[in-house]
C-alpha positions as CSV (number, residue, x, y, z in Angstrom):
1,M,9.4,-6.5,9.1
2,Q,10.4,-9.8,7.8
3,F,8.0,-10.5,5.3
4,F,9.1,-14.5,5.1
5,S,10.0,-15.1,8.9
6,A,7.0,-16.8,9.2
7,I,7.8,-19.6,6.6
8,N,10.2,-22.0,7.4
9,F,11.8,-23.2,3.9
10,T,13.2,-26.7,5.4
11,V,10.0,-27.8,5.3
12,P,6.3,-27.7,3.5
13,L,4.6,-24.6,5.1
14,L,1.7,-26.0,6.2
15,A,3.6,-28.5,7.9
16,S,5.8,-25.9,9.8
17,A,2.5,-24.3,10.8
18,T,0.5,-27.2,11.8
19,E,3.1,-29.5,13.9
20,S,-0.2,-29.8,16.6
21,A,-2.8,-29.1,14.3
22,D,-4.5,-31.4,11.7
23,S,-3.5,-30.1,8.2
24,S,-6.6,-31.2,6.3
25,M,-8.4,-28.8,8.8
26,V,-6.1,-26.2,8.1
27,V,-6.4,-26.3,4.7
28,A,-10.1,-26.2,5.3
29,A,-9.8,-23.1,7.2
30,V,-7.3,-21.3,4.8
31,L,-10.0,-22.6,1.6
32,L,-13.1,-20.6,3.7
33,S,-10.8,-17.4,4.4
34,L,-10.2,-16.9,1.0
35,V,-13.7,-17.8,-0.3
36,V,-14.6,-15.1,2.5
37,I,-11.8,-12.8,1.3
38,Y,-12.4,-12.7,-2.2
39,F,-16.3,-12.0,-1.5
40,A,-16.2,-9.2,0.5
41,S,-13.5,-8.0,-2.0
42,K,-15.4,-8.5,-4.6
43,V,-18.9,-7.1,-3.3
44,G,-17.1,-4.4,-1.9
45,G,-15.0,-3.1,-5.1
46,E,-18.2,-3.5,-7.2
47,L,-20.2,-1.0,-4.8
48,S,-17.4,1.1,-4.5
49,N,-17.0,1.5,-8.0
50,K,-20.9,2.1,-8.9
51,V,-20.3,5.3,-6.8
52,G,-17.2,6.6,-8.2
53,L,-14.9,5.6,-5.9
54,P,-11.9,3.2,-6.4
55,P,-12.2,0.2,-5.6
56,V,-9.9,-0.7,-3.4
57,L,-11.6,1.6,-0.8
58,G,-14.6,-0.6,-1.0
59,E,-11.9,-4.1,-0.7
60,L,-10.9,-2.1,2.6
61,V,-14.2,-1.3,3.8
62,G,-15.0,-5.0,2.9
63,G,-12.3,-6.5,5.0
64,V,-13.6,-4.3,7.8
65,I,-17.3,-5.5,8.1
66,I,-16.3,-9.4,7.9
67,G,-13.1,-8.5,10.6
68,T,-12.8,-8.0,14.1
69,S,-15.0,-4.9,13.8
70,V,-18.0,-6.2,12.5
71,L,-19.0,-10.1,11.6
72,H,-15.8,-11.5,13.0
73,L,-15.4,-13.8,10.0
74,L,-11.9,-13.2,9.6
75,V,-10.0,-12.4,13.1
76,F,-6.3,-12.8,13.7
77,P,-4.6,-13.8,17.0
78,E,-2.1,-10.9,16.9
79,G,-4.9,-8.7,17.9
80,G,-5.6,-10.3,20.9
81,T,-8.5,-12.4,19.5
82,D,-9.0,-16.0,20.1
83,S,-10.3,-18.9,18.4
84,S,-13.4,-18.6,20.2
85,N,-14.1,-15.2,18.2
86,S,-13.8,-16.8,14.6
87,L,-17.2,-17.4,12.9
88,I,-14.9,-19.8,10.8
89,M,-14.1,-21.7,13.1
90,T,-17.6,-22.4,14.7
91,F,-18.2,-23.1,11.6
92,L,-15.8,-25.9,10.9
93,Q,-16.8,-27.3,14.6
94,I,-20.2,-27.5,13.6
95,T,-19.4,-28.9,9.7
96,A,-16.6,-30.3,9.5
97,G,-15.9,-31.9,12.8
98,L,-13.4,-29.8,14.3
99,T,-13.1,-30.4,18.1
100,P,-13.2,-27.6,20.6
101,E,-9.7,-28.8,21.6
102,A,-7.7,-28.7,18.3
103,T,-9.9,-25.3,17.3
104,P,-7.0,-22.8,18.7
105,Q,-4.0,-25.0,17.0
106,V,-6.2,-24.8,13.8
107,F,-6.9,-21.0,14.2
108,A,-3.7,-20.2,14.7
109,A,-2.1,-22.1,11.4
110,Q,-4.9,-20.7,9.1
111,S,-4.0,-17.1,10.3
112,E,-0.4,-17.3,9.7
113,V,-0.9,-18.7,6.0
114,V,-3.4,-15.8,5.4
115,S,-1.4,-13.3,6.6
116,V,1.8,-15.2,4.2
117,L,-0.5,-14.6,1.1
118,A,-1.3,-10.9,2.4
119,E,2.5,-10.5,2.8
120,L,2.9,-11.7,-0.6
121,G,0.1,-9.9,-1.9
122,V,1.7,-6.3,-0.8
123,I,5.2,-7.5,-2.6
124,I,3.4,-8.0,-5.9
125,L,1.2,-5.0,-5.5
126,L,4.8,-2.9,-5.2
127,F,5.9,-4.9,-8.3
128,E,3.2,-4.0,-10.3
129,I,3.3,-0.3,-8.9
130,G,6.9,-0.5,-10.4
131,L,6.1,-2.0,-13.5
132,E,3.2,1.1,-14.2
133,S,6.0,3.8,-13.3
134,N,7.5,5.3,-16.3
135,L,10.9,6.6,-15.7
136,K,11.2,8.7,-18.8
137,D,7.4,10.3,-18.4
138,L,9.2,11.1,-14.9
139,M,11.9,12.7,-15.9
140,A,9.9,14.6,-18.7
141,V,7.5,16.5,-16.2
142,G,10.8,18.6,-14.9
143,I,11.6,20.2,-11.9
144,Q,8.4,21.5,-10.9
145,A,7.0,17.8,-10.0
146,V,10.0,17.4,-8.0
147,V,9.2,20.3,-6.2
148,V,6.2,19.6,-5.2
149,A,6.7,16.0,-4.5
150,V,9.6,16.6,-1.8
151,V,7.3,19.3,-0.3
152,G,4.1,16.8,0.1
153,V,6.4,13.9,1.5
154,A,8.3,16.4,4.1
155,V,5.7,18.6,5.2
156,P,3.0,15.8,6.5
157,F,5.7,13.4,7.8
158,A,7.4,16.7,9.6
159,A,4.0,17.8,11.0
160,G,2.3,14.3,11.8
161,T,5.5,12.7,13.5
162,F,6.3,15.4,15.9
163,G,2.6,16.1,16.5
164,L,2.1,12.9,17.8
165,M,4.7,13.0,19.9
166,T,4.3,16.3,21.5
167,L,0.4,16.6,21.7
168,F,-0.2,12.8,22.5
169,G,2.9,11.6,24.0
170,I,3.1,8.8,21.2
171,S,6.6,7.3,21.1
172,A,9.6,7.9,18.5
173,V,8.9,4.8,16.1
174,P,5.1,4.6,16.4
175,A,4.7,8.4,15.5
176,I,7.4,7.7,12.5
177,F,5.4,5.5,11.3
178,A,2.4,7.7,11.3
179,G,3.8,10.2,9.9
180,A,5.3,8.1,6.9
181,A,1.9,6.9,6.2
182,L,0.9,10.4,5.7
183,T,3.4,11.1,3.0
184,A,1.3,8.8,0.3
185,T,-0.4,9.6,-2.6
186,S,-2.9,7.5,-4.5
187,I,-1.8,7.7,-8.3
188,G,-4.6,5.6,-9.3
189,I,-7.2,7.4,-7.7
190,T,-6.0,10.8,-9.0
191,S,-5.4,9.8,-12.6
192,K,-8.9,8.5,-12.9
193,V,-10.5,11.6,-11.6
194,L,-8.1,13.9,-13.6
195,S,-9.2,11.8,-16.6
196,E,-12.8,11.8,-16.2
197,I,-12.7,15.6,-15.9
198,G,-10.7,16.0,-18.9
199,R,-7.5,17.4,-16.8
200,L,-5.4,14.3,-17.3
201,N,-2.8,16.3,-19.5
202,S,-3.3,20.0,-18.4
203,R,0.0,21.3,-16.7
204,E,-1.7,21.1,-13.6
205,G,-2.1,17.2,-14.3
206,Q,1.0,16.5,-15.6
207,I,2.8,18.3,-12.3
208,I,0.3,16.4,-10.4
209,L,0.6,12.8,-11.8
210,G,4.5,13.1,-12.0
211,A,4.7,14.5,-8.0
212,A,2.6,11.6,-7.2
213,V,5.0,8.9,-9.1
214,I,8.0,11.1,-7.6
215,D,6.1,10.6,-3.9
216,D,5.5,6.6,-4.2
217,I,9.6,6.2,-5.1
218,L,10.1,8.8,-2.0
219,G,7.5,6.8,0.1
220,I,8.6,3.4,-0.4
221,I,12.6,4.6,0.6
222,V,10.5,6.0,3.9
223,L,8.4,3.1,4.3
224,A,11.9,1.0,4.1
225,V,13.6,3.3,6.7
226,V,10.7,3.3,9.1
227,A,9.6,-0.6,8.9
228,S,13.5,-1.5,9.6
229,L,13.5,0.7,12.6
230,A,10.4,-0.9,14.2
231,K,12.3,-4.2,14.0
232,D,14.9,-2.6,16.6
233,G,12.1,-0.9,18.5
234,A,14.2,2.5,18.7
235,V,15.6,5.5,16.6
236,D,19.1,5.6,16.2
237,V,20.5,8.0,13.8
238,G,23.4,6.1,12.8
239,N,21.2,3.4,11.6
240,V,18.6,6.2,9.8
241,I,21.4,7.8,7.4
242,Y,22.7,3.9,6.8
243,L,18.7,3.1,5.5
244,I,18.4,6.4,3.7
245,I,21.7,5.8,2.2
246,S,21.6,2.3,1.3
247,A,17.8,2.4,0.3
248,T,18.8,5.3,-2.1
249,V,21.8,3.3,-3.6
250,F,19.5,0.4,-3.5
251,L,17.2,1.7,-5.7
252,I,19.3,3.8,-7.9
253,G,21.9,1.2,-8.6
254,A,19.1,-1.7,-9.5
255,I,17.9,0.9,-11.8
256,V,21.2,1.7,-13.7
257,L,22.2,-2.0,-13.5
258,G,18.5,-2.7,-15.0
259,N,19.9,-1.1,-18.4
260,I,22.1,-4.0,-18.8
261,F,20.1,-6.5,-17.1
262,N,17.2,-5.7,-19.5
263,K,18.7,-7.3,-23.0
264,S,19.2,-10.4,-21.0
265,F,16.0,-10.6,-19.6
266,V,14.5,-10.4,-23.0
267,A,16.8,-12.7,-24.6
268,I,15.8,-15.5,-21.9
269,A,12.4,-14.8,-21.9
270,D,12.4,-15.6,-26.0
271,Q,14.3,-18.5,-25.4
272,L,12.0,-20.1,-23.3
273,K,8.7,-21.8,-25.3
274,T,6.6,-23.3,-22.3
275,R,4.2,-21.6,-20.2
276,G,5.0,-18.7,-18.1
277,E,8.1,-17.9,-20.3
278,L,7.9,-14.3,-19.7
279,V,6.0,-14.2,-16.0
280,I,8.1,-16.9,-14.1
281,P,11.1,-15.0,-14.9
282,A,10.2,-11.8,-13.9
283,F,8.9,-13.0,-10.4
284,I,12.2,-15.0,-10.1
285,F,13.8,-11.8,-10.6
286,A,11.0,-9.8,-8.4
287,F,11.7,-12.2,-5.5
288,V,15.5,-11.9,-5.9
289,M,15.7,-8.5,-5.7
290,A,13.1,-8.4,-2.5
291,Y,15.1,-11.1,-0.7
292,L,18.4,-8.8,-1.4
293,A,16.7,-5.8,-0.2
294,D,15.3,-7.9,2.9
295,V,19.3,-9.5,3.8
296,I,20.6,-6.1,3.9
297,H,18.2,-4.9,6.0
298,L,15.5,-2.9,3.8
299,E,12.2,-4.0,3.0
300,A,11.2,-6.8,0.5
301,I,8.7,-4.5,-1.2
302,L,11.6,-2.1,-1.7
303,G,13.2,-4.8,-4.2
304,A,10.2,-5.8,-5.5
305,F,9.6,-1.8,-6.1
306,A,12.6,-1.6,-8.0
307,A,12.2,-5.0,-10.1
308,G,9.3,-3.7,-11.5
309,L,11.1,-0.4,-12.5
310,V,13.7,-2.5,-13.9
311,L,11.4,-4.5,-16.0
312,E,9.1,-1.3,-17.0
313,E,12.3,-0.1,-19.2
314,T,12.0,-3.7,-21.4
315,D,10.6,-4.5,-24.8
316,K,8.1,-6.8,-23.1
317,R,6.5,-4.1,-20.5
318,K,3.2,-4.4,-21.8
319,E,3.1,-7.8,-22.1
320,L,4.2,-8.5,-18.9
321,Q,1.8,-6.1,-17.3
322,K,-0.9,-8.0,-18.7
323,Q,0.3,-11.5,-17.1
324,V,0.8,-10.2,-13.9
325,I,-2.4,-8.7,-13.2
326,P,-4.7,-12.0,-12.8
327,I,-1.7,-13.1,-10.2
328,A,-2.2,-9.7,-8.7
329,D,-6.1,-10.0,-8.7
330,M,-5.7,-13.2,-6.8
331,L,-3.0,-11.9,-3.9
332,V,-3.4,-8.3,-3.6
333,P,-7.3,-8.4,-2.3
334,V,-5.8,-10.8,0.3
335,F,-3.8,-8.0,2.0
336,F,-6.1,-5.3,1.2
337,V,-8.9,-7.5,3.3
338,A,-6.3,-8.5,5.6
339,V,-5.3,-5.1,6.6
340,G,-9.4,-4.1,7.0
341,A,-9.9,-7.3,8.9
342,K,-7.5,-6.5,11.5
343,T,-8.4,-3.0,12.0
344,D,-10.7,-2.5,15.5
345,L,-12.7,0.9,14.2
346,G,-14.4,0.0,18.1
347,V,-11.4,1.7,19.4
348,L,-12.6,4.9,17.9
349,N,-16.1,4.8,19.7
350,P,-16.3,8.1,21.1
351,A,-19.2,7.1,23.7
352,I,-16.1,4.6,25.2
353,P,-14.1,7.4,27.2
354,S,-10.9,5.3,27.0
355,N,-11.3,5.8,23.2
356,R,-12.0,9.2,22.6
357,E,-7.6,10.0,22.6
358,G,-7.6,7.5,19.4
359,L,-10.6,9.5,17.6
360,I,-8.5,12.7,18.3
361,M,-5.9,11.5,16.8
362,A,-7.8,10.4,13.9
363,I,-9.2,14.0,13.5
364,F,-5.4,15.1,14.0
365,L,-4.2,12.7,11.5
366,I,-6.9,13.9,9.0
367,T,-6.0,17.4,9.3
368,V,-2.4,17.3,8.7
369,A,-2.9,15.0,6.1
370,I,-5.2,17.3,4.0
371,L,-3.3,20.6,4.7
372,G,0.0,18.7,4.4
373,K,-0.9,18.2,0.5
374,V,-2.7,21.8,-0.2
375,I,0.3,23.5,0.8
376,T,2.1,21.6,-2.0
377,G,0.7,23.7,-4.7
378,L,2.2,26.8,-3.3
379,A,6.0,25.2,-4.1
380,V,5.1,25.6,-7.8
381,F,6.9,28.7,-9.1
382,G,7.7,30.5,-12.8
383,Q,3.8,29.1,-13.7
384,P,1.8,32.0,-14.3
385,G,-1.9,31.4,-13.9
386,I,-1.6,27.8,-13.0
387,N,-4.3,26.2,-10.9
388,R,-2.2,25.8,-7.5
389,L,-5.1,25.0,-5.1
390,A,-6.0,21.8,-8.1
391,I,-2.4,20.8,-7.8
392,G,-2.6,20.5,-3.3
393,V,-6.0,18.8,-3.8
394,G,-4.9,16.4,-6.5
395,M,-2.0,15.7,-4.0
396,I,-4.5,14.7,-1.1
397,P,-5.8,10.7,-1.6
398,R,-3.4,8.1,-0.1
399,G,-5.4,4.9,-1.4
400,E,-3.6,1.6,-1.7
401,V,-0.5,3.6,-1.1
402,G,-1.5,4.7,2.5
403,L,-2.9,0.9,3.2
404,V,0.5,-0.3,2.3
405,F,2.1,1.9,5.1
406,A,-0.7,1.1,7.5
407,G,-0.7,-2.9,6.9
408,V,3.2,-2.8,7.0
409,G,3.1,-0.8,10.5
410,A,0.3,-2.9,11.9
411,A,2.3,-6.3,10.7
412,S,5.5,-4.8,12.3
413,G,3.7,-4.3,16.0
414,A,4.8,-0.7,15.9
415,L,1.2,0.5,16.0
416,S,-1.3,0.6,18.9
417,K,-4.8,-0.5,18.4
418,P,-6.0,3.8,18.1
419,L,-3.2,4.7,16.3
420,G,-3.7,1.7,13.4
421,A,-7.5,2.9,13.2
422,A,-6.5,6.4,13.2
423,I,-4.3,5.9,9.9
424,I,-6.6,3.8,8.6
425,M,-9.8,6.3,9.0
426,M,-7.0,9.1,7.9
427,V,-6.9,6.9,4.4
428,I,-10.4,6.3,3.8
429,L,-11.4,10.1,4.3
430,T,-8.5,11.4,2.0
431,T,-9.5,9.0,-0.7
432,F,-13.1,9.5,0.1
433,L,-12.7,13.6,-0.3
434,A,-10.2,13.5,-3.1
435,P,-13.0,13.0,-6.0
436,P,-15.0,15.6,-5.2
437,L,-12.6,18.0,-4.2
438,L,-11.1,17.6,-7.8
439,R,-13.9,18.4,-9.5
440,F,-14.9,21.4,-7.4
441,V,-11.0,23.0,-7.8
442,F,-11.0,22.6,-11.3
443,P,-13.7,24.5,-13.5
444,E,-15.6,22.9,-16.0
445,P,-13.8,21.8,-19.2
446,K,-15.5,23.0,-22.5
447,T,-14.3,19.7,-24.0
448,A,-11.7,17.0,-22.8
449,A,-10.6,17.0,-26.6
450,A,-9.9,20.8,-26.7
451,L,-7.9,20.2,-23.2
452,D,-6.1,17.3,-24.6
453,S,-5.6,19.9,-27.7
454,S,-4.1,22.9,-26.0
455,S,-2.0,20.7,-23.4
456,D,0.4,19.8,-26.8
457,T,1.2,23.3,-26.8
458,S,1.9,23.9,-22.6
459,S,4.8,22.8,-21.3
460,L,6.4,22.7,-17.8
C-alpha cells in the first residue's frame, strides 16, 4: 500500500483533492468528520475503559457504530457507498447550502483527506510502538521468548492461510493477508492484565511480554511483505524472498546504524532552542525512514517502526515519548475509527443466505486465532513447573496490532467485505476474551508485592 499515493506534493493537498469541489465545503466536511471521529473514539474509549477493556476496542466499536454498519455518519466511497448515504453530506446540504450537484465531489474529497489522516495515524502509531519496544529488555528475556514468538507467528499464519485457501477457496493474496493478521499479539492489552493480577514480573509474564515484542517485530516484517504482495495482486516466490530479505536487512541495518545516529540526534536536539526542538527532528527522521522503506517496495510503517526502535536507544527517549503522545492522540484515533467505520458487519448477518460463508470464515479465523496462540505454551522448554497454558493465553489478544493488519488490508483492496469483516470480528473477540481468560488460567496470587520480590530470584 502506498501511504502517500493520495497526496500530490506539487500542489496543496486540498487543491489537488478538490479540483471540481468547493474547498470551503471540503474543509467543513472534514471538520465535521473529525468532530464525529473524536466524539466516537472518546465515548467508545471511555466506556471500554470503564468495563476493564482496552480503549482501542472502544474506538473500533465507535467507528463501527458511526460507519457503514449502523449510523452512516462516516462512510467511504471505496466500500461502494455514495454521497447519498452520508449523513454528513446531508447535514451540509441542510445547514451550509451544499448543492446536490456538488455533493459527490465534496464527498470524494472529504473521504480522501480523512483516509490520508488515518494513514498518517498508523505511521505515527508504529513509530510510537517502536519507541516503546526496548531492545535490551527483549534480549534479556532469552531464547524462550524467541521460540514462543516464532511458533506464535508460524502456526496461526500457516493454519489461517492454508485453511482459507483449501476450505473456502480464497485466492492466495487475501488468504495470506488474513493469515498475517492472525500472527499479531497486543503488548498493551496483555501487559495491562498481567500488571493488574500481579503477574507482570513472573517467569510467565516475562516470556509473554518478550514474545509479544518479538511477535510485533516479526509481524511488521510479515505485514510489509504481504502488503507489498497486494500491490502486485499475485504471489511471486522470488519477490517474497526479496521482500523478506530486504525487510529484515532494513530493520537490522536501521538498528545497527542507529547507534551512530543516536549521538548525532541528541547533539542536534541540544542545539535547537525553539518549540519542537526534539519532536520535530524525530518526526523528520521517522518520515525519512518511512519514505525509504516505501521506495524500496516495503511499507512506510516498517520504516516508522524502525525509526522508533532507533530513537528508543537515545537519552532523550522518555522526553520524546511524552511529546509524541499528544500527536498520536490526535491522529491514531482517526485510523482506528476509520477502520471500524469502513467495516460492514452486515455481511456477517446469518439471516441472509449469501452472508453465511463470511460468518463461517469468522468462526474459522477466531478458532485458529485462539488455538494457534494457546499452542505456543507447549514450545517452552527447560522450565519445570511453568504455567504453559497461561503463556499461550497471554499471546491471544490481537488488539491494536491486529487492527493495523486489518486496516492495511482493507486499504490495499486485497480483502473482500466478508473476509475483512471476519478479520475485524476475530480481532474484537480475541481481545475481549483475553483479559478474563488470563485471570482464569493464573491462580490468584497472595500479593503482587510477594510475586514481584520472588521474581527477583527467578530467571529464564
